The first five atom37 places (N, CA, C, CB, O) and aatype in JSON, in Angstrom:
{
  "aatype": [20, 20, 20, 20, 20, 20, 20, 20, 20, 20, 20, 20, 20, 20, 20, 20, 20, 20, 20, 20, 20, 20, 20, 20, 20, 20, 20, 20, 20, 20, 20, 20, 20, 20, 20, 20, 20, 20, 20, 20, 20, 20, 20, 20, 20, 20, 20, 20, 20, 20, 20, 20, 20, 20, 20, 20, 20, 20, 20, 20, 20, 20, 20, 20, 20, 20, 20, 20, 20, 20, 20, 20, 20, 20, 20, 20, 20, 20, 20, 20, 20, 20, 20, 20, 20, 20, 20, 20, 20, 20, 20, 20, 20, 20, 20, 20, 20, 20, 20, 20],
  "atom_mask": [
    [1, 1, 1, 1, 1],
    [1, 1, 1, 1, 1],
    [1, 1, 1, 1, 1],
    [1, 1, 1, 1, 1],
    [1, 1, 1, 1, 1],
    [1, 1, 1, 1, 1],
    [1, 1, 1, 1, 1],
    [1, 1, 1, 1, 1],
    [1, 1, 1, 1, 1],
    [1, 1, 1, 1, 1],
    [1, 1, 1, 1, 1],
    [1, 1, 1, 1, 1],
    [1, 1, 1, 1, 1],
    [1, 1, 1, 1, 1],
    [1, 1, 1, 1, 1],
    [1, 1, 1, 1, 1],
    [1, 1, 1, 1, 1],
    [1, 1, 1, 1, 1],
    [1, 1, 1, 1, 1],
    [1, 1, 1, 1, 1],
    [1, 1, 1, 1, 1],
    [1, 1, 1, 1, 1],
    [1, 1, 1, 1, 1],
    [1, 1, 1, 1, 1],
    [1, 1, 1, 1, 1],
    [1, 1, 1, 1, 1],
    [1, 1, 1, 1, 1],
    [1, 1, 1, 1, 1],
    [1, 1, 1, 1, 1],
    [1, 1, 1, 1, 1],
    [1, 1, 1, 1, 1],
    [1, 1, 1, 1, 1],
    [1, 1, 1, 1, 1],
    [1, 1, 1, 1, 1],
    [1, 1, 1, 1, 1],
    [1, 1, 1, 1, 1],
    [1, 1, 1, 1, 1],
    [1, 1, 1, 1, 1],
    [1, 1, 1, 1, 1],
    [1, 1, 1, 1, 1],
    [1, 1, 1, 1, 1],
    [1, 1, 1, 1, 1],
    [1, 1, 1, 1, 1],
    [1, 1, 1, 1, 1],
    [1, 1, 1, 1, 1],
    [1, 1, 1, 1, 1],
    [1, 1, 1, 1, 1],
    [1, 1, 1, 1, 1],
    [1, 1, 1, 1, 1],
    [1, 1, 1, 1, 1],
    [1, 1, 1, 1, 1],
    [1, 1, 1, 1, 1],
    [1, 1, 1, 1, 1],
    [1, 1, 1, 1, 1],
    [1, 1, 1, 1, 1],
    [1, 1, 1, 1, 1],
    [1, 1, 1, 1, 1],
    [1, 1, 1, 1, 1],
    [1, 1, 1, 1, 1],
    [1, 1, 1, 1, 1],
    [1, 1, 1, 1, 1],
    [1, 1, 1, 1, 1],
    [1, 1, 1, 1, 1],
    [1, 1, 1, 1, 1],
    [1, 1, 1, 1, 1],
    [1, 1, 1, 1, 1],
    [1, 1, 1, 1, 1],
    [1, 1, 1, 1, 1],
    [1, 1, 1, 1, 1],
    [1, 1, 1, 1, 1],
    [1, 1, 1, 1, 1],
    [1, 1, 1, 1, 1],
    [1, 1, 1, 1, 1],
    [1, 1, 1, 1, 1],
    [1, 1, 1, 1, 1],
    [1, 1, 1, 1, 1],
    [1, 1, 1, 1, 1],
    [1, 1, 1, 1, 1],
    [1, 1, 1, 1, 1],
    [1, 1, 1, 1, 1],
    [1, 1, 1, 1, 1],
    [1, 1, 1, 1, 1],
    [1, 1, 1, 1, 1],
    [1, 1, 1, 1, 1],
    [1, 1, 1, 1, 1],
    [1, 1, 1, 1, 1],
    [1, 1, 1, 1, 1],
    [1, 1, 1, 1, 1],
    [1, 1, 1, 1, 1],
    [1, 1, 1, 1, 1],
    [1, 1, 1, 1, 1],
    [1, 1, 1, 1, 1],
    [1, 1, 1, 1, 1],
    [1, 1, 1, 1, 1],
    [1, 1, 1, 1, 1],
    [1, 1, 1, 1, 1],
    [1, 1, 1, 1, 1],
    [1, 1, 1, 1, 1],
    [1, 1, 1, 1, 1],
    [1, 1, 1, 1, 1]
  ],
  "atom_positions": [
    [[42.58, -0.12, -55.49], [42.15, 1.17, -55.17], [41.7, 1.52, -54.21], [41.49, 1.54, -55.76], [40.71, 0.88, -53.88]],
    [[42.09, 2.58, -53.31], [41.8, 2.45, -51.97], [40.72, 3.33, -51.76], [42.93, 2.71, -51.1], [40.69, 4.3, -52.52]],
    [[39.8, 3.23, -50.91], [38.6, 3.94, -50.69], [38.86, 5.14, -49.67], [37.52, 2.96, -50.17], [39.04, 4.84, -48.49]],
    [[38.88, 6.32, -50.01], [39.23, 7.1, -48.92], [38.37, 7.41, -48.01], [39.69, 8.1, -49.24], [38.63, 7.85, -46.89]],
    [[37.2, 7.17, -48.49], [35.78, 7.48, -47.4], [36.6, 6.81, -46.41], [33.94, 6.67, -47.73], [37.23, 7.43, -45.55]],
    [[36.58, 5.66, -46.52], [36.54, 4.63, -45.12], [37.86, 4.81, -44.18], [36.52, 2.84, -45.61], [37.85, 4.61, -42.97]],
    [[38.78, 5.14, -44.8], [39.88, 5.72, -44.06], [39.92, 6.91, -43.46], [40.79, 5.77, -44.71], [40.72, 7.03, -42.52]],
    [[39.13, 7.99, -43.83], [38.92, 9.31, -43.1], [37.88, 8.94, -41.92], [38.29, 10.55, -44.17], [37.74, 9.58, -40.88]],
    [[37.22, 7.84, -42.26], [36.25, 7.45, -40.94], [36.33, 7.23, -39.95], [35.71, 6.71, -40.87], [35.82, 7.67, -38.91]],
    [[37.68, 5.82, -40.42], [38.13, 5.34, -39.54], [38.98, 6.16, -38.36], [38.67, 4.48, -40.13], [38.95, 6.06, -37.14]],
    [[39.82, 7.07, -39.33], [40.7, 7.63, -38.74], [40.25, 8.78, -37.73], [41.5, 8.0, -39.7], [41.02, 9.33, -36.94]],
    [[39.07, 9.04, -37.86], [38.47, 10.35, -37.03], [37.42, 9.64, -36.15], [37.68, 11.69, -38.08], [36.6, 10.32, -35.53]],
    [[37.42, 8.23, -36.09], [36.87, 7.38, -35.19], [38.05, 7.14, -33.86], [36.46, 5.98, -36.06], [37.77, 7.47, -32.71]],
    [[39.21, 6.62, -34.17], [40.11, 7.01, -33.32], [40.53, 8.09, -32.14], [40.65, 7.06, -33.93], [40.89, 8.01, -30.97]],
    [[40.26, 9.34, -33.29], [40.63, 10.54, -32.8], [39.38, 10.68, -31.17], [40.41, 11.85, -34.31], [39.49, 10.94, -29.98]],
    [[38.36, 10.34, -32.1], [37.01, 10.38, -30.71], [37.54, 9.74, -29.43], [35.42, 9.3, -31.1], [37.67, 10.35, -28.37]],
    [[37.9, 8.23, -29.66], [38.19, 7.22, -28.78], [39.25, 7.75, -28.15], [38.41, 5.93, -29.34], [39.31, 7.5, -26.95]],
    [[40.13, 8.4, -28.63], [41.32, 8.99, -27.82], [40.92, 10.51, -26.95], [42.63, 9.3, -29.02], [41.45, 10.7, -25.86]],
    [[40.25, 11.22, -27.35], [39.94, 12.31, -26.64], [38.68, 11.65, -25.36], [39.35, 13.58, -27.84], [38.16, 12.4, -24.53]],
    [[38.49, 10.75, -25.41], [37.24, 10.33, -24.55], [38.46, 9.63, -23.65], [35.75, 9.2, -25.34], [38.26, 9.9, -22.46]],
    [[39.36, 9.02, -23.79], [40.12, 8.28, -22.97], [41.23, 9.53, -22.15], [40.9, 7.01, -23.99], [41.63, 9.24, -21.02]],
    [[41.59, 10.62, -22.65], [42.2, 11.52, -22.22], [41.77, 12.31, -20.83], [42.26, 12.21, -23.23], [40.7, 12.14, -20.24]],
    [[42.62, 13.03, -20.53], [41.87, 13.45, -18.89], [41.77, 14.96, -18.77], [42.91, 12.92, -17.4], [41.79, 15.64, -17.75]],
    [[41.64, 15.41, -20.25], [41.1, 16.87, -20.73], [39.41, 16.79, -19.45], [40.65, 16.88, -23.16], [38.57, 15.95, -19.13]],
    [[39.7, 18.17, -19.17], [38.16, 18.35, -18.41], [37.75, 19.43, -19.13], [38.06, 18.69, -16.65], [38.32, 20.42, -19.59]],
    [[35.97, 18.75, -19.12], [35.11, 19.79, -20.27], [34.38, 20.34, -18.91], [33.81, 18.91, -21.83], [34.07, 19.79, -17.85]],
    [[34.21, 21.98, -19.53], [33.54, 22.26, -18.31], [31.74, 22.23, -18.77], [34.18, 23.89, -17.68], [31.1, 22.43, -19.8]],
    [[31.48, 21.91, -17.62], [30.01, 21.2, -17.33], [29.02, 22.53, -18.14], [29.6, 20.93, -15.2], [29.41, 23.68, -18.35]],
    [[27.79, 21.99, -18.44], [26.91, 22.76, -19.02], [26.46, 23.76, -17.89], [25.82, 21.92, -19.64], [26.81, 23.38, -16.77]],
    [[25.63, 25.21, -17.93], [25.43, 25.61, -17.34], [23.85, 25.37, -16.89], [25.98, 26.45, -17.65], [23.06, 24.74, -17.59]],
    [[23.49, 26.0, -15.57], [22.21, 25.38, -15.43], [21.33, 26.11, -15.71], [21.91, 24.91, -14.34], [21.49, 27.29, -15.38]],
    [[20.33, 25.81, -16.25], [19.06, 27.02, -17.0], [18.83, 28.28, -15.61], [16.94, 25.9, -17.4], [19.1, 28.16, -14.42]],
    [[18.36, 29.19, -16.2], [17.98, 30.35, -15.57], [16.81, 30.15, -15.32], [18.15, 31.48, -16.19], [16.18, 29.59, -16.21]],
    [[16.2, 30.44, -14.3], [15.3, 30.64, -13.98], [14.31, 31.54, -14.19], [15.52, 30.55, -13.32], [14.65, 32.73, -14.19]],
    [[12.89, 31.22, -14.41], [12.16, 32.48, -14.58], [11.67, 33.36, -13.9], [11.43, 32.39, -15.02], [11.54, 32.83, -12.8]],
    [[11.26, 34.46, -13.84], [10.32, 35.05, -12.13], [9.95, 34.18, -11.31], [8.84, 35.76, -12.21], [10.44, 33.78, -10.25]],
    [[8.58, 33.79, -12.16], [8.02, 33.25, -10.96], [8.98, 31.86, -10.45], [6.37, 32.87, -11.32], [9.15, 31.76, -9.23]],
    [[9.35, 31.25, -10.95], [10.58, 30.33, -9.94], [11.5, 30.87, -9.23], [11.47, 29.48, -10.63], [11.88, 30.38, -8.17]],
    [[12.05, 32.13, -9.81], [13.03, 32.59, -8.43], [11.94, 33.14, -7.52], [14.37, 33.95, -8.74], [12.17, 32.97, -6.32]],
    [[10.7, 33.82, -7.85], [9.99, 33.91, -6.35], [9.92, 32.83, -5.33], [8.61, 34.2, -6.49], [10.3, 32.81, -4.16]],
    [[9.32, 31.88, -6.1], [9.16, 30.77, -5.01], [10.33, 30.32, -4.9], [8.21, 29.61, -5.25], [10.11, 29.14, -5.16]],
    [[11.51, 30.39, -4.7], [12.68, 29.96, -4.28], [13.02, 31.25, -3.26], [13.73, 29.61, -5.55], [13.65, 31.19, -2.2]],
    [[12.56, 32.2, -3.77], [13.13, 33.17, -2.33], [12.29, 33.41, -0.95], [13.33, 34.75, -2.81], [12.73, 33.93, 0.07]],
    [[10.6, 32.77, -1.23], [9.76, 33.18, -0.72], [9.27, 31.8, 0.12], [8.92, 33.9, -1.67], [8.57, 31.64, 1.12]],
    [[9.92, 30.98, -0.66], [10.0, 29.15, -0.06], [10.11, 29.23, 1.81], [12.01, 28.13, -0.84], [11.14, 29.34, 2.47]],
    [[8.96, 29.15, 2.23], [9.13, 28.69, 3.5], [9.49, 27.56, 4.33], [8.42, 28.86, 3.78], [8.69, 26.61, 4.32]],
    [[10.79, 27.45, 5.24], [11.12, 26.4, 5.32], [10.22, 24.88, 6.09], [12.18, 26.82, 5.78], [9.61, 25.03, 7.14]],
    [[10.26, 23.89, 5.59], [9.38, 22.71, 6.09], [9.85, 22.36, 7.12], [9.24, 21.57, 5.31], [11.03, 22.06, 6.96]],
    [[9.39, 22.2, 8.53], [10.42, 21.45, 9.08], [9.46, 20.08, 9.95], [11.47, 22.59, 10.16], [9.96, 19.38, 10.82]],
    [[8.44, 19.99, 9.6], [7.59, 18.68, 9.65], [8.14, 17.32, 9.34], [6.54, 18.81, 8.77], [9.31, 17.63, 9.11]],
    [[8.08, 16.31, 9.21], [8.24, 15.3, 8.75], [7.59, 14.96, 7.5], [8.03, 14.62, 9.57], [8.25, 14.45, 6.59]],
    [[6.35, 15.21, 7.38], [5.86, 14.66, 6.21], [5.9, 16.17, 5.05], [4.16, 13.89, 6.59], [5.31, 16.29, 3.97]],
    [[6.71, 17.03, 5.67], [6.85, 17.79, 4.69], [6.22, 19.46, 4.35], [6.48, 16.92, 3.91], [6.5, 20.37, 3.56]],
    [[5.14, 19.21, 5.56], [4.26, 20.29, 5.9], [5.02, 21.46, 6.93], [2.93, 19.61, 6.61], [5.95, 21.25, 7.7]],
    [[4.32, 22.71, 6.68], [4.95, 23.31, 7.76], [3.65, 23.44, 8.94], [5.68, 24.82, 7.23], [2.44, 23.64, 8.89]],
    [[4.65, 23.19, 9.95], [3.94, 23.2, 11.14], [2.71, 24.4, 11.83], [5.04, 23.14, 11.93], [2.96, 25.59, 12.03]],
    [[1.72, 23.9, 12.03], [0.74, 25.0, 12.92], [0.88, 25.47, 13.83], [-0.25, 24.78, 13.29], [0.86, 24.76, 14.83]],
    [[1.09, 26.81, 13.96], [1.57, 27.84, 15.12], [0.02, 27.38, 15.99], [1.85, 29.95, 14.5], [-0.98, 26.84, 15.52]],
    [[0.3, 27.88, 17.49], [-0.89, 27.53, 18.12], [-2.08, 28.54, 17.81], [-0.62, 27.43, 19.59], [-3.19, 28.07, 18.02]],
    [[-2.04, 29.53, 17.46], [-3.09, 30.57, 17.25], [-3.85, 29.84, 15.69], [-2.25, 32.41, 17.06], [-5.06, 29.76, 15.48]],
    [[-2.9, 29.44, 14.91], [-3.63, 28.97, 13.78], [-4.64, 27.81, 14.3], [-2.59, 28.44, 12.64], [-5.83, 27.68, 14.02]],
    [[-3.68, 26.85, 15.29], [-4.67, 25.64, 15.23], [-5.84, 26.04, 16.19], [-3.94, 24.13, 15.73], [-6.8, 25.28, 16.06]],
    [[-6.01, 26.92, 17.03], [-7.1, 27.14, 17.68], [-8.28, 27.71, 16.76], [-6.74, 27.98, 18.74], [-9.48, 27.43, 16.76]],
    [[-7.58, 28.55, 16.02], [-8.36, 28.81, 14.54], [-8.97, 28.15, 14.04], [-7.82, 29.0, 13.58], [-10.17, 28.36, 13.88]],
    [[-8.32, 27.04, 13.57], [-8.94, 26.02, 12.62], [-9.5, 25.11, 13.57], [-7.92, 25.29, 11.55], [-9.83, 24.03, 13.07]],
    [[-9.73, 25.26, 15.02], [-10.57, 24.08, 15.59], [-11.76, 24.95, 15.77], [-10.0, 23.24, 17.05], [-12.9, 24.53, 15.59]],
    [[-11.49, 26.1, 16.12], [-13.14, 27.1, 16.04], [-13.75, 26.9, 14.72], [-12.97, 29.02, 16.15], [-14.74, 26.19, 14.55]],
    [[-13.25, 27.42, 13.96], [-13.85, 26.84, 12.34], [-14.43, 25.33, 12.53], [-12.41, 26.71, 10.99], [-15.63, 25.12, 12.74]],
    [[-13.75, 24.62, 12.46], [-14.22, 23.13, 12.42], [-15.6, 22.75, 13.61], [-12.7, 22.14, 12.84], [-16.5, 21.91, 13.54]],
    [[-15.28, 23.67, 14.56], [-16.65, 23.02, 15.55], [-17.95, 24.25, 14.86], [-16.27, 23.3, 17.96], [-19.15, 24.03, 14.96]],
    [[-17.49, 25.22, 14.35], [-19.17, 26.47, 13.9], [-19.14, 25.45, 12.5], [-18.86, 29.11, 13.43], [-20.32, 25.49, 12.17]],
    [[-18.57, 24.7, 11.66], [-18.59, 24.23, 10.5], [-19.87, 23.29, 11.05], [-17.12, 23.6, 9.87], [-21.04, 23.5, 10.74]],
    [[-19.42, 22.25, 11.89], [-19.78, 20.98, 12.41], [-21.47, 21.49, 13.08], [-18.43, 20.36, 13.7], [-22.4, 20.7, 12.9]],
    [[-21.71, 22.77, 13.8], [-22.6, 23.2, 14.41], [-23.39, 23.74, 13.3], [-22.21, 24.01, 15.45], [-24.55, 23.33, 13.36]],
    [[-23.24, 24.23, 12.66], [-24.33, 24.77, 11.44], [-24.82, 23.27, 10.55], [-23.35, 26.1, 10.13], [-25.96, 22.97, 10.18]],
    [[-23.69, 22.59, 10.41], [-23.85, 20.91, 9.44], [-25.32, 20.6, 10.22], [-22.22, 19.23, 9.87], [-26.41, 20.16, 9.85]],
    [[-24.76, 21.05, 11.46], [-26.42, 19.96, 12.7], [-27.4, 21.14, 12.63], [-26.02, 19.48, 15.21], [-28.58, 20.8, 12.72]],
    [[-27.14, 22.57, 12.48], [-28.25, 22.72, 12.52], [-29.29, 22.76, 10.94], [-28.18, 23.83, 13.34], [-30.52, 22.63, 10.88]],
    [[-28.45, 22.96, 9.92], [-29.13, 22.52, 8.79], [-29.73, 21.47, 8.41], [-28.59, 22.59, 8.11], [-30.65, 21.52, 7.6]],
    [[-29.12, 19.93, 9.13], [-29.68, 18.83, 9.05], [-30.82, 19.22, 9.73], [-28.96, 17.72, 9.5], [-31.66, 19.6, 8.91]],
    [[-31.31, 19.3, 11.14], [-32.43, 19.53, 11.65], [-33.16, 20.48, 11.2], [-32.32, 19.65, 12.7], [-34.19, 20.57, 11.87]],
    [[-33.08, 21.35, 10.23], [-33.85, 22.5, 9.37], [-34.54, 21.43, 8.5], [-32.8, 23.78, 8.4], [-35.73, 21.12, 8.58]],
    [[-33.72, 20.94, 7.75], [-34.36, 20.02, 6.82], [-35.18, 19.09, 6.92], [-33.73, 19.51, 6.33], [-36.05, 18.87, 6.08]],
    [[-34.9, 18.12, 8.45], [-35.73, 17.4, 8.85], [-37.06, 17.95, 9.13], [-35.24, 16.86, 9.76], [-37.99, 17.33, 8.62]],
    [[-37.36, 19.01, 9.83], [-38.3, 19.73, 10.19], [-39.12, 20.16, 8.81], [-37.73, 20.84, 11.04], [-40.35, 20.22, 8.81]],
    [[-38.45, 20.4, 7.83], [-39.29, 20.72, 6.87], [-39.88, 19.25, 5.95], [-38.45, 21.83, 6.0], [-40.87, 19.1, 5.22]],
    [[-38.93, 18.42, 6.3], [-39.79, 17.43, 5.17], [-40.54, 17.23, 6.46], [-39.0, 15.83, 4.18], [-41.57, 17.89, 6.28]],
    [[-40.59, 16.79, 7.42], [-41.94, 16.46, 8.47], [-42.91, 17.59, 8.32], [-41.53, 16.35, 10.23], [-43.98, 17.22, 8.79]],
    [[-43.0, 18.83, 7.87], [-43.84, 19.69, 7.76], [-44.85, 19.33, 6.03], [-42.89, 21.17, 7.96], [-46.05, 19.12, 5.85]],
    [[-43.74, 19.38, 5.07], [-44.15, 18.65, 4.0], [-44.89, 17.19, 4.16], [-43.0, 18.52, 3.27], [-46.02, 16.93, 3.75]],
    [[-44.18, 16.5, 4.7], [-45.29, 15.09, 4.82], [-46.72, 15.14, 5.52], [-44.57, 13.9, 5.72], [-47.6, 14.33, 5.24]],
    [[-46.89, 16.21, 6.53], [-47.78, 16.35, 7.47], [-49.08, 16.99, 6.41], [-47.14, 17.35, 8.8], [-50.29, 16.78, 6.53]],
    [[-48.18, 18.03, 5.12], [-49.22, 19.16, 4.46], [-49.62, 17.78, 3.4], [-48.38, 21.03, 3.58], [-50.82, 17.57, 3.24]],
    [[-48.78, 17.03, 2.79], [-49.56, 16.06, 2.23], [-50.67, 14.52, 2.44], [-48.76, 15.87, 1.72], [-51.39, 13.92, 1.63]],
    [[-50.44, 14.32, 3.67], [-51.32, 13.66, 4.7], [-52.48, 14.22, 5.15], [-50.67, 13.45, 5.79], [-53.43, 13.62, 5.66]],
    [[-52.35, 15.73, 4.89], [-53.51, 16.22, 5.21], [-54.49, 16.6, 3.98], [-53.21, 17.31, 6.02], [-55.71, 16.53, 4.11]],
    [[-53.68, 17.11, 2.44], [-54.05, 17.07, 1.27], [-55.25, 15.91, 1.14], [-52.83, 16.88, 0.44], [-56.45, 16.07, 0.89]],
    [[-54.38, 14.5, 1.46], [-55.06, 13.52, 0.81], [-56.23, 13.3, 1.53], [-54.32, 12.36, 0.63], [-57.14, 12.71, 0.94]],
    [[-56.43, 13.67, 2.81], [-57.43, 13.15, 4.08], [-58.51, 13.97, 3.78], [-56.9, 13.39, 5.76], [-59.64, 13.52, 3.98]],
    [[-58.29, 15.65, 3.13], [-59.31, 16.47, 2.45], [-60.05, 15.94, 1.34], [-58.76, 17.59, 2.0], [-60.9, 16.63, 0.78]]
  ]
}
């Protein structure tokens, strides 16, 4: 008695290998369509020319950044000085309260 299931499976296996070896070109899978957010990113993306991949700063942007950094440093120094003065004042009050 011949087992037909095995015969059919063997024939299909042969056809699959023959198709794989043939020169038939299959159409590649189409690229997935981008959603609105991805399309907007691609449309409005700026060219990054710097080596590290960031957008180079213009001269006005550099001067603005430098001025902002200087102002931040000055305000930080002023707040440190004010904190130091307040601490000294609290210490003076404590010592005056203890002496009294």
